N, C-alpha and C positions, 0 to 999 in steps of 0.2 A: 776442617777436613771432613768430607762426607763419609758416610758409612761404607760405601763401596771402596773409597780410597783407604780407609783404615783396614779393611779386609785384605787388600792387596799388599800393603807394607808389612802386615803382621804374618803372612804366610811364608815358611822357610823356603829358600831357593833350592830347586832340584834340577839335575841335569836332564835335558830334553833333546830329542833328536832335532835335526835342522827343520825349521818351520817354513810353511809356505809364505809367499809374499803377502803383505798386508797393505792396507791403504796408506800406511806411512812409509812403505818401501816399494813403490810402484816399479822401480827399475829392475828388481831382482827377478830371476826366473822362477816361476812357481812350480814347485814339485811336491808330490804327496807320496809318502812312503806307503808301500803296499801293506794293506791290513791295518792302516791307521784309522782309528775311530773317527778322526776329524775329517776324513776324506769325504768330499761331497758326493751325494748320490749320483747315479748314472743319469746323464742328460742335463745336469745343472750347469748353468753358464759360468764362465771364469769369474765374472764380477760377483755373482752370488757366492761362489766358493771362497773368494778372497774375503768377503765380509764375514762369512761363517768362521773362517780360520782366525780372523782377528778377534771375534768374540770368544773363541776357545782359548786364545792366548791370554786373554785377560783373566780367565778364571782358573786356568791350569798353571799354577806357579810352582816353583821349586825345582824346575828343570834347568839345565844349562842353557844360556842364551835368552832367558826370559826377561831380564832387567831392562833392556832398551824398549821392548814392546810395552811393558807395563808403564814406563815413563810416558810414552806417547799416549797411552790410554788415559792416564791421569790428566794430561794436558787437555785432551779432548773433552773430558768431563768438566773441567774447570771452565771451558769456553762456552758450555751450553747455556748458563744463565744469561750471558751477554747477548747471545743470539736471540734467546727468547724475548729479552727486553726490547730488541729492535724490531721483532716480527709482530708481537702482540698488538701494539698501538695501530699498526697498519691494518691488522685483521679487524679490530673494532671499528676502525674508520670506514669500513665497507669498501675499501679501494678508492675513496675520494681523494681530492687534492687539497682540501682545506687543512689548515694547521690544527693540531690536536689541542693546542693551548689558546684557541680563538673564541672562547665562550662569551666573553664580555662584548666583543665586537658584533657577534651574531645576535645577541640580545638587543643591542642598540639598533642593528639593522632591522629587526622585526618591529621595534617601536617606531622607527622612521617610516617603514612601509605602512604601518597602521595609521600614522598621522597623514601619510599621503592619500590613503583611501578615504579617510574622514574629510580631508580637504576637497577631494574630488566630489564626494557626495554633497558637501556644502556648495560647491560651485554649480553643480547640477541643479540643486534646489533653487539657488538664486536665479539662474538662467530661466528656469521654468516659471518662477514667480514673475520675473520681468516680462516674459512673453504673454502671460495671462493678463497682467496689468496693462500691457500695451493695447490689448483688445478693448479693455474698459475705457482707456483714454480715447481710442479711436471712436468708440460708441458715443462718448460725450461730445467730442469735437464735431462729429458728423451732425449732431442735432443742435448743439448749443454754441452760440457765438458770443456769449456774454463775457464781460470782463472776468468773472469767476472761472469760466471754462478756459479762457486764455491763460489765466494764472496757473490753473492746474496743469496745463500743457507745459508751461515753462518750468514748473517744479519737477515734472516728470523727466524733462530733458536734463535738468541738473542732476537728478538721481541717476540718470543713464550715464552721465560722465563720471559720477562717483563709482558706479558699478564697473565701468571700463577700467578705472584705475586699479581697483582691488583685484579684478580679474587678471590684469596684466601682471601684478605682483605675484599672484598665485601661479601663473604660468612660468614666470621667471624662477620661482622657488622650485617648481617641478623640474625645469630644464637644468638648473644649476647642480643637481645631485643625481648621480647614477647609483641607485641603490642595488643594482645587480652586479656591481663589480666584485670580482673574487677577492681582491686585496683591499676591500673597504676597511678603512681605519675607524677606530672607535670615535675619534674626535670628529671625523667627517660625518659619521652616522648621527652623532649627537647634534651637530650643527644643522644637518638636514631636518632632523625631527623638530628642532626649535623653529626653523623657518616655516615648515609646513604647518605646525600648530598655530603659529602667528597668522599665516595666510587663512587658515580655516576660521580662526576667531574673527578676523576682519570681514571675511565673507558672511559670517553669521550676523555680525552687527549691521552690515548693510542690508541683509535680508530682513532684519527686524525693522529697520527704517522703511524699507519698501512695504512691509506689511502694514505698518502704521499709516503710511501714505494711502494705501489701498483702502483701509477702513474709513479714512476721511472723505472718500469719494462717494459714500453712500447716497446722500441726497441728490447730487448731480447725476449719478449713474441711474438711480431709480427714475428720475424724470426723463432721462434720455431713453431708457428702455421702454418707458410707457409710450413715448412718441414713436420710437422705432417699431413698437408692436402694432401701431396703426399703419405703418408704411407697407409692410409685407402684404396685408390683405388688400390695401388700396392698389398696390402694383398688380397683384393677382387679378383684381376686378378689372383693371385696365386691359390686361392681357386677354382675359376672357371676353371682354366687350369687343376688342379688335378681332378676335377669332370669330365671334358671332356675326359681326358685320361682314367679314370676309365670306363666311358661309352663306349669308343672306344674299350677298352680291352675286355669288356663283349661282345660287338658285334662280335669281332674277334673269341672269344671262341665258340660262337654259331655256327660258320661255321666249327668247328672241329679242329681249330688250337689252340695249347696250349699257345704259346707265353710266355713261362716260364721266359725267360730273360727279357722281357718287364715288366712282373709282379714283378720280383725282383727289377728292377729299380724303379718302382712306389712305392713299399713297402719301399724302402730306403728313400723316400721323406716324409714318415709319421712323423719322428722326427722333420723335418724342419717345417712341418705344425703346430706341437705342439708349437714350439718356436714362430712361427708367431702369434698364438693365444694368447700367453703370452704377446705379445705387446712390444712396444718400451720402456715402462717404465722399463722393466727388461733387455732387450737386446740392448737398444740404438736405436736411429732413423736410424743412418747410417747402422748399422748391420742389422736392420729389413728391410730396403729398399734393401740392397744388397741380403739378403736372399730371399725376395719376388721375386726379378727379376730372381735369379738363379732357384728358384722353378718353376717359370713360364716358363723359357726356357726349363728346363729338362722335365717338364710335357708336354709341347707342343711337344717336340721331341718324347716322348712316344706315345702321341696321334697320331701324323703323322705316326709313324712307325706301330702302331696298325691298323690304318685305311688302310695303304698300304700293310699290311701283306698278305692278300689274293692275291693281285696283285704281290707281291714279290715272293710268293710261285709259282705262275704260271710262272713268269719270270725265276726262277731257273729251273723249269721243262723244259722250252723251251731251256735254255742254255745247260742243260745236253744233250738233244737230239741233238742240233746243234753241240756241241763240240765233241760228240761221232761220229757223221757223218764225221766231219772234220778230226778226227784222222784216221778214216778208209780210207779217201781219201788220206791223206798224206802217209799212208802205201803203197798205190798203186803207188803214185808218187815217193816215195823213191826207189822203185824197178826199176824205169826207169833211175836212175842216172848212173848205171853201163854201159849201152850202150853209153851214152853221153861221159863218161870218156874214153871209148874204142876208140871212134872216135877222141877225143882230143889227145890221145896218138899217134894215127896213123898219124895225119896230122900236128901236131904242136910240137914245141920244148917243152922240159920238164918244162921249166919255165912258160909255158902257162897253165899248168893243175896240177902241183905238189901239190898246196895248196888245191886242191879239192879231194885228194885221200881218205880222211876220211869221206867224206859227207855221203855215204850210211850207214856206220856203225853208225855214230852219229845220222842220221835221224831215224834209226830203234830203237835205244836206247831212243831217245826223245819221240817217239811215244809210246813205252812201258811205260815210266814214266807217260805220259799224260793219258793213259788208266787206270793206277793204281790210279792216282789222281781223275779220273772220278768216279771210284768205291767208293773211300772215300767220294767224294762229294754226291753221291747218298745215302750213309749211313747217312751222316749228315742231308740231306734233310728229310729222313724218320724219323729221330729223332727230326725233326723240330729245329735243330740247324742251324738257317738261316745264322748267321754270319760265322760259320765254312764252310758251304756249299759254300757261296759266295767267301770266301777266296780261297778255293780249286779250284773253277772254274776259278778264276783269274790266279792261277798258271798254270792250264792247258792251258789257252789261251796263256800265255807267252811262254810256251814250244812249242806249235804248231806254233806260229809266228816265233820263231827262226828256227824251223825245216823247215818251209815253205820257209824262206829266203835262207837257205842252199841248199835245193833241187832246188830252182829256180836259184841259182847262177850258177850251172853247165850248165843248158840250156841257160841262158843269156850269159855265157862266150863263148859257142860255136857259138851263133848267132853273137856276136860282132866280134869274131875272123874271122868268115867267111866274114863279111862285110869289114873289114880292109884289109884282104888278097886279096879280089877282087878289092878294090879301096881305097888304103890308101890316095890318094890325097884329097878325100872328108873330111877326118878327119883333114888333114893339113890345107886346106882352111878355115875350120870352126874355127880353132885355130888362124890362121893369121888374120881373120876378127875381132875377139875379140880384138887382140892386136892393130890393126890399129884404131879401134873405140875408144879405151882408149887413144891412142896417140892424136887423134884429140880433144878429150875432155880436155886433159892436156894442149894443145896449144891454146885452145879457149880463146880469149881476152888477150893473152900474146905474147910477141916476143920471149921469151925463156921459156922453161918449168921449172917448179919447180924441183930441184934435188930430192926432196923426192918422186916425181912421176915418173920422167924420169928414175931413176936408176932401180927400180923394173921392169919397162916396157922393158928396154934394156936387163935385165937379162932374161926376159921371151922370148925375141926373140932368144937369144943365146941358151936357153934351148930347144926351139922348133927345132932349127937347129940340135942340137945334137941328139934329138929323131928321126928326119928324117934320119939321118945318120945311125942309127941302123938297118934301113930296108934293107940296102945293105948287101949282103951276101947270102949264100945258104939256111940257116935256120934262118931267122930273128925272133927276139923276139917280135912278134906283141902285146903281152900282156904288155910288158914293154913300147912299143910305146904308147899304149892306156892310160896307167896310167900316162905317162909323159905329154901327151897332156891335159889330165884332170887336172893335177896339174897346168899347165900353165894357163889354163882358170880360175881356182880358184884364182891364184895370180892376174891376170888382173882384176877380179871382185872385189877383195879387194881394188885395187888402184882406180877404178872407184867410189866405195863407199866412199872412203876417200876424193876424190876431191869434190864430191857432198855435202858431209857433211860440208867441209870447206867453200864452197861457199854459202851454205845455212845459215851458221853462220856469214857471212859477212867478212871473212878473205880474 
């Protein structure tokens, strides 16, 4: 019994006038005696007045009619602890809907959520490591096609399948448990935590395998990166060479030259540039390097020719004029061969001039061919077919050189025959001096000459004697004499060269 209850039961009962209605008698008419101290102040609501009267009744005992009211007050006081027991937990729960006695389930929920976060972090780390390692594998396979590189690729694919398996189990563990459920049971939270921890551990183990595999790629990756480091500069050089060739070609065209052949050559390199842009991953490192170097060479050749084209055009124009002038001069000189042949026929034996009989006709024909080629070269130059023009001009030069030699041969023949007819001894002494000089060299440092050297020199002496003997007679063949002495000197020169070569080698 509370202290308030003891106070009420111990107070003697006294008679009281009729009381107003209380919360325990809501149906009675509320009246207040005039001058009653318990009357509510003016302006107070009936509800406030009723509650004030009830409180007065509980403390003013001993009046008649007090007993029922006191009993009701006691019952109200006894019910207060029960109401407080029901209200306080709700107040501490902050108005939430979770159960007051769910502490263990909440702790397991937090642990499961922490395991879920850790597994997600492990999954992210594994995925990142796999992506980075894939780049290394692509680097190796782009450069290296050896069995070791193919084995590395197969091992990486096997690791990829293993990663897919553990990733699938991790996703299944995440999808199998809803950790945000309000009525999550402790057993479900514990099982979720165990599944997520197992998934995290498995992801970590596979990550370690992946790291070890990546460390084993060091030598192959280093070699591949070294080769790839050469590719980027080579490809860039090819691009710059193509750009320079294009700019040079544009500059040439502004000067009025079409350069169609150079433009075609440059256009043919466009597919090669496309392949270079596709990279070594598609075409291989070795093929990309070879292609880049070839494109650079060809583009540089186009650039040089395009830059030189104005100069080349001027050079072709100059050659056309020069060769045309030379052809005209040869026509004049060819007409002078007939008088030379007439003198040769009158003064010397037939053997001295018979091989020159066709020179005038051959010279005239060669000049006509040269003039026709010159006209063709002019046409090619006007059409800016520079290669054709240059080729035709080379043909013209060769024709004129041959004709020049043939026309000159007649005059040279007459000059030499005149000299030997006047003084053959000069030619003889010249040849004998060459033989004696060779003989002294062969005997230098030796008591007897080497037969390999002595025999050709002895034959040269005998051949010279026979040539000198042909000068005797009424109509000597001076041309035969000159050709024989020339042949003797050539033989002697070969022997001298052989001796010096052997001694230089230490034989």
